[in-house]
C-alpha positions in Angstrom: 44.4 -25.3 -1.6 46.4 -28.8 -2.5 49.4 -28.9 -4.8 47.3 -31.0 -7.2 44.4 -28.4 -7.6 47.0 -26.5 -8.7 48.4 -28.1 -11.1 45.3 -29.2 -12.5 43.8 -25.4 -12.6 47.5 -24.3 -14.5 47.5 -27.1 -16.8 43.4 -26.3 -17.7 45.0 -22.5 -18.2 47.2 -23.5 -20.8 45.4 -25.9 -22.3 42.2 -23.5 -22.6 45.0 -20.8 -24.0 46.6 -23.1 -26.6 43.1 -24.3 -28.0 41.8 -20.8 -28.7 45.2 -19.9 -30.4 44.6 -23.0 -32.7 40.8 -22.5 -33.0 41.2 -18.6 -34.1 44.4 -20.4 -36.3 41.4 -22.6 -38.3 39.8 -19.1 -39.6 42.7 -18.1 -41.1 43.8 -18.0 -44.7 47.0 -21.2 -44.6 44.1 -22.6 -41.6 43.3 -26.1 -42.0 40.0 -28.1 -40.3 42.5 -30.1 -38.0 43.7 -27.3 -35.9 39.7 -26.8 -35.5 39.3 -30.6 -34.4 42.9 -30.0 -32.1 41.8 -26.8 -30.3 38.5 -27.7 -29.5 39.6 -31.0 -27.7 42.0 -28.9 -26.2 39.8 -26.3 -24.5 37.0 -29.4 -23.7 39.9 -31.1 -21.5 41.1 -27.6 -20.4 37.3 -27.2 -18.2 37.5 -30.7 -17.6 40.3 -30.4 -16.1 38.8 -27.4 -13.7 35.9 -29.4 -13.4 37.8 -32.3 -11.9 39.8 -30.1 -9.7 37.0 -27.5 -8.1 35.0 -31.4 -7.9 38.2 -33.3 -6.1 37.8 -32.5 -1.8 40.9 -31.5 -0.1 42.5 -33.8 2.5 41.6 -32.9 5.7 38.4 -31.1 4.9 36.9 -32.6 7.8 39.4 -31.3 11.0 37.6 -31.4 14.6 38.7 -28.0 15.9 39.6 -28.0 20.2 40.7 -25.5 22.1 41.5 -25.2 25.3 41.1 -22.2 26.9 43.1 -20.8 29.7 41.4 -19.5 32.3 43.0 -16.0 34.1 44.4 -16.7 37.5 43.4 -19.7 39.3 39.6 -20.1 38.8 37.7 -23.0 39.4 35.3 -24.1 36.9 33.2 -25.7 40.2 32.9 -23.0 41.5 32.6 -20.4 38.9 30.0 -18.1 39.5 27.9 -15.3 36.8 29.4 -11.3 37.7 25.1 -10.7 37.3 23.3 -13.2 39.1 25.2 -15.5 41.0 24.5 -17.9 39.2 26.8 -21.3 38.5 28.1 -21.8 35.5 29.6 -24.9 34.2 32.4 -24.6 31.1 30.1 -25.2 28.5 29.4 -21.6 29.0 33.1 -20.6 28.3 33.4 -20.3 24.6 36.2 -18.8 22.7 35.4 -15.3 20.8 37.7 -13.4 18.4 40.0 -14.7 20.4 39.5 -13.8 24.5 37.3 -16.2 26.4 33.1 -15.4 27.0 30.8 -16.6 29.5 27.4 -16.7 28.4 25.1 -17.0 31.6 22.5 -19.7 31.4 20.4 -17.9 33.5 20.9 -14.4 33.5 21.0 -14.0 29.7 24.3 -12.3 30.0 27.3 -12.3 28.4 30.6 -10.5 29.3 34.4 -11.1 28.7 36.6 -12.9 31.3 39.7 -10.1 32.8 42.7 -11.9 32.9 44.5 -10.8 36.2 48.2 -11.0 36.2 49.6 -15.0 36.8 52.6 -14.0 39.1 
């Protein structure tokens, strides 16, 4: 959440709080009708700020995330084959699931996690 949205929400809360206090004070023995108008305007501005902050898109909402997978050992994706059926796999068949590289075979529909062996 951006700083502008946080400031807008805090300002809205303050305006709504004092607006309700002004509206409540209007009905006291010493209340004036002007307090009702001030309270109503404060509450409307507060809800307007909430509406504005909720509708305004955050900066950077359309981010592209590039995941680079470090495959275990000396794996060449040109010759990588499925453990179950021996079908040739391409880089599109390797995905990252919960932080681990997972291979999905397009031929036998087998899905398995690549095991990481020491690189030394």
